[in-house]
N, C-alpha and C positions, 0 to 999 in steps of 0.2 A: 504494500500500500504506500503510495507516494505521499509525502508530507512536505508542504511548502516551507521554505526557509525565508523568514522575513527579517531583514536587517534594519534595526532602528538604533540610532546612535544618540546618546545624550549630548546636550550642549557641552562645550568644553569646560565652561565654568557655570556653577549655580551659586546663588547666594548662600553664605555659610549657614544662615538661619534655616533656609529651606533644606539644605543637605542634612542638617542635624535632626530633621524630623520635628522641628518645633511647629507651633501653630502657624498655619498657612503653608506648610510644606507641600510642594507640588509633586504629584504622581508622575513619574517618568519610567518608561515611555507611556504615553497615552495610547490606548489601543481601542479603536472603534469596535463596538459590539457587532457581532455577526447576526444579522437579522434572522437568518435561517435557524441559528441556534436558539435565539430568543423565542422564536415561534414554537420550536419543539418543546422547550421548557414550559411555555405558557399553556400548552395543550395537555400537560400532565395533570391527572387527577389523583385521587387517593390510591395508594398501593399500585403505582404505575411506573413504567420505565421507558427509556428511549436510548438510542445510540447516536452519538454525535461523532462524525468522522472528519478527517482532514485536519487533524491537530497540527498547528504550526509551531515553529521554534523561532524566537526572536533574540536579538542581541541588544541588551539594554545599555551596555557599557561601551566605552571606546575600544576596548580590547575585543578582537574578533574571536568567535568560537574556534576558528582554526581547526587544527587536527589534534587538539589536546588529548582526546581520548584514543587517538591512533586506531580508530575503527572500532574500539571496544564499545559494545552496547549501542553503537551508531547514534550517540547522543546528539550529534549535529542534525540528525533527521528526526529523532524520536523524543528528545528531551531525556531527563533522567528516568531511571527505573528503580525499583526497590533494590536494596543492597544488604542482603541477608537480614539482620535484625534492625534494618533501617527502612521502616515503612511509613512512619507517622508524618503527616503534613499538618500544619497549624494555620488556622484562619487569622488573617490580619484585617481587622474590621475597618481601620482607617484607610487601607489600600484596596479593600474588597477583593483581595486575592489570597491564595494559600501559599505558604512557604514550605520549601523542602531543602534539606541538607543531610549530610551524614555519609560515612564511609562503609564499604563492605568489609568482609572479613579478610580477604586476601586478593587473589587474582580476580579479574584482570587489573583492577586499580583500587587505590585507596585515596580518594580525592577530598579536597576541602572546598569544593565548588558550592555555590548557593543559587537557588532557583525560586521563582514564584510562578503560579499558574492562574490565568485569568479565564474563567469558564465562559463568560459572555463573549469573549473574543476567541475562545478555543485555542489559546496560545500559551506556550511555555516561554518565560522570560529568563535569560541567563543574567543573574545579578553579579556573580563573581566567578570569573573563569579560574579553574584550579591552577595553582602555581606549584603544586607539589604532588608527587605520586609515591606514596609510602607503601611499596610492595615487596621490599626485600625481606622476606621471612625466612626462607630456607637457607640461603647462603650467608645472610647477615652482613653483606657487603653493600655499602652505599656507592652509587656512581658519583663521579665528579660533579655532575649536574645537580644531584641531590644535595651534596655537601655544600655547594655554592648557594643553594636556596635557603639554608638554615641560619638562624640567628637566635641567640639566647638574650632575651630582653626582660630585665627585672624578674628573672626567675622563670619566665615563660618561654617554652620552646616554640618559636614562630618561624614563619618564612620571611624572607626579606620584604615581601609585599604586605606582611602583617597578618596572614592567615594562620590557623592552627597547623603545626607541623607534625602532630601526633593525632591525626583525626580518628574518631571513634564511630561505632554504631550510635544511633540515637536511642535504640530500644524504645521506651516510651518517654525518654527524658528530654523532650523538646516542647517548648511552648512559646507563646507570643505575649509580650508585656506591653500593653498600650501606654503605660506610664512613661516608658523610655522609647517607645516605638521601635522595638527591636525584638528579634527572635532570640530566645535564651536557650542555650544548649549545654546540658550537663555532659561534657565531653571527656568521659572516663575511658582510658584505654590501657592495654597491657604494656609490658616492657620488651616486646619482641625485638624491636630495633632501637630501643631507647639508648642502650649503651653505645652503639655505633654512632648514633647522632651526637651524643654528648662528647664522645671521643673526638669526633671531627671538629668540635668547637673548643676542644681543650678544657672541657668541663666534666663534672661528676653529678650524681643525683643530689649531693649536698647543695648544689647551686640552684636547684629547682624550687619553685614556689610550692609550699607544702599543703596549701588549702585546696578546696574543691575546684576542679578545673572548669569553671563556668566561662563560656564564651558567648558573646553577643554579636549578632549580625544586624547592622543598621541598613535597611533597604534604601532609605533616602540618601545615604552616603555611598552605599555599595562597599562597605568595609566591615571586616571582622575586628573585634576588639576583645582582649581578655578582661575578665572582671575579677580582679583580686579583692579579697574581703578580709575582714578582721575576725579573729577567734571570738566566740566559739564557733566551731565548724561541725557539720555532720561527717561521719566516717565515709571515705570514698569507697563506693561499691559499684559493681556493674549492674545493669538491668534495673535501674530505678525509674520511677515515673516522675514527671514534672508537669504540674497544672497551675495555670494562673488563677488566683482567687480574687475576684474584684473587691470584695469587702476588705481584704487585707492589703490590697494594692501591691501584691507580690506573688511569687510562685512557690507552691508547696512541693518539696521533694519527698517522695514516698518510697521507702525501702523496708519491707517487712514491718517491724514495729516502729520504725522511725518516721517522723514527720517534721521537716524543718522548713521554715519560711525563709525565702531568699528575697530580699529587697534590692532589686537591681539598680534603683536610683541612688541609694545610699551604700550599696554593696556591703550589706550586713545580713547575718543569719540569726534566726531565733528558733530555739528548740520548742516545737509544739507537739512532741511525741505523746500519744495517749498512753494511759496506764495499761490498757488491755487492747487486744485485737491487732493483728498484723495483716499485711497484704502479701499474697503469694508472689514469688519472683516471676518476672517477665509477664506480668498482668497487663491487660489493656485497661485504661482508665479514662473516664470522662466526668465532667462537672455538670450536675443537674442544678442550675441556679434557682429554679422555682421551688424545688423541694429542699434546697439548701443542703446538698450532700454530694459526695463523690461516689461514683459507681465503678467497681472493679470486677473484672472477669478473667479467669485463667483456667487452663486445663486442656485435655485430661491430665490429671496428676498420676502418680504411680499406681494409685488404687483405681484408675480408670474413670474417675469422676471429675467434672468441672465444677467450679465454685464461683458464684456471684456474690459480691459483698457490697454492703452499703456503709458509708462512713459519714455520719451526720456532721454538719458544721454548726457550731454554736458561736455566734458572733464571728463567723469565718474560721474558727479553730476546729480542726479535725478531732472527733471524739473517740474514734476507734472503729475498726472494721468488723462488721457483723455479717455472718454468712446468711444469705437469704434464699439461695438456690444451691442445691447439691445433687447433681444428677449426671448421668453419663450420656454421651451422644448415642443415638441421634435425638434424644429427647431435648437436649440443649446443644447449642453450637460449641465448637472448640473456642478457646480463647488464649492467644499467644501472640507476643509482640513480633514474632517472625513470620506469621501467616494470617493474622486477622487484624482488622481495623475496626475500632469502635469509637463512635462519636455521639454526642447528644444532639437530638433533633429538636430544635426549639419550637417548631410548629406542632409536631406530634406530641411533644413533652414526653419523649421516650428515647431510650438509647437505641441506636441502629448499629448493627455489626455486619461486616462483610467477611465471609470466609473464602479466602482466595482458592484454597484447595478444592472446596466443594462448589465454587462459583455460586454461592448462595447468600441471601440476605436475610437477616433475622432482626426482630425488634424485641425490646425488653420493656415491660410495663413495671415501673418501680412501685406503683401502688399495689398491683396484683402480685408482684414478685414472680413474674411469669415471662418465659421466652416463647416467641412465636416465629416459626419459619414461614416466611412470606412467599407467595407465588404471585409475582407482579403481573399486572395487566400490561403486556408489552414484551419487547424482545428480551431474551436472556443476555447475560454478559457475553460479548463477542470475542473474548480474549482466547489466545491460543494456549497450548500447554508447553510452549517452548520455554526452557529455563530462563532465558534472558528477557522474556516479556514479564518482568516483575511488576505486577499491578500495585499502584499506590493510590491514595485518595484521601478525601476529607469531606466533612459536611459543610455545605455552602449555605449559610443562613440568608444571604442576599437573594439567592435563587431557589431556596427552599428544597434542596436536593442533596442526596448523598452522591458524590461524584467520584467514580472509580476510573483511573486513567491508565490505559495500556499504551501500546505502540500504535499511534495514529488514530485512536478512537477513545471515546469517553462513554462509559455507561452511567447514566443518571437514574437515580431511583428516588421517588417521592412517596413517603409513607402516608403523609396527610397534607392536603393542600391548605396552605395558609390563606386567609382572606385577601392578603395583598401580594400573593406570589407573582413574581415577574416572569 
């Protein structure tokens, strides 16, 4: 399937206030909505689906896409795909687009690129072309090109352009903070090539920043920035979740029994861990703002069961995870940050989950504490079973649909039509 390549270049200079994402910040590039896309979305009713084809790829920065991927995943034609435990996209309400970043486990690449997706324009926008490929796992040897791209700045391992040089999966540890107008990434990764990188810089682990490796991507600037913070800190762990909580004006990092609030504006942490109740590793999580609680889902576990949990928020503070559903598939969907995506549907006031392996969509009613496998009125997901067509997606509150994105097509699902759906 052919996909058009649309080249859009930012003006050479933008006012500093606009670039910083302050009030009045201008969205670049401006993308005209595709009227055929809008017509398909407008025609969706309750429990209905449609397929949007012809996804485009745009270049929003002055740096061209070029052949940075060297043919891997054909991102110049397809945009990004999932990268192992990197599935999550996050909605940016001020930009009305969804953000994506994160590295895969190993081959063919481990990039620090950043993207956003505009459903109305059916277009991927490259916000940050990757400047580092962190793939040397087996031989542990860095190329001269890799060495030249590295710099240690204030304890942070960065690239010369300022991006993270030890990129990680996102697991579910990615969110968007409207207070600072930036995507916040809990970028925890292992030490596979860390020693070689530090050796190339004449440094050791003692020279590294010891706190949580929080990174921010500012889409109005097109820049990555590390977010150093003061103690106390949470313990660095893989596979945590990160969700922005409006009442707290910060993001809550969840890992088993730990809940820590990260204030990205002031770069401080606060321990909000409940006395009881923890979250399973590698859960998918969403915030239900109306019921004032977090919803988590994970499984099957070793006992074959999946577990759904509620975490009530009192004045925004997590109170602890209570199991609400405990059952095995096919009675309930699987839940894992490597193969399922779960978001809160603000129109249906329910969680919606897409199971990539089963190409199925489920809804969860928090009041009834019940999962329902949906049979949409409309076409099924069009995605192939090719390993590299790694479907990713998000819930688009502006268009009132769950949008699942493959190579060249988007499958949109609407659980319930909102009165003002566009």
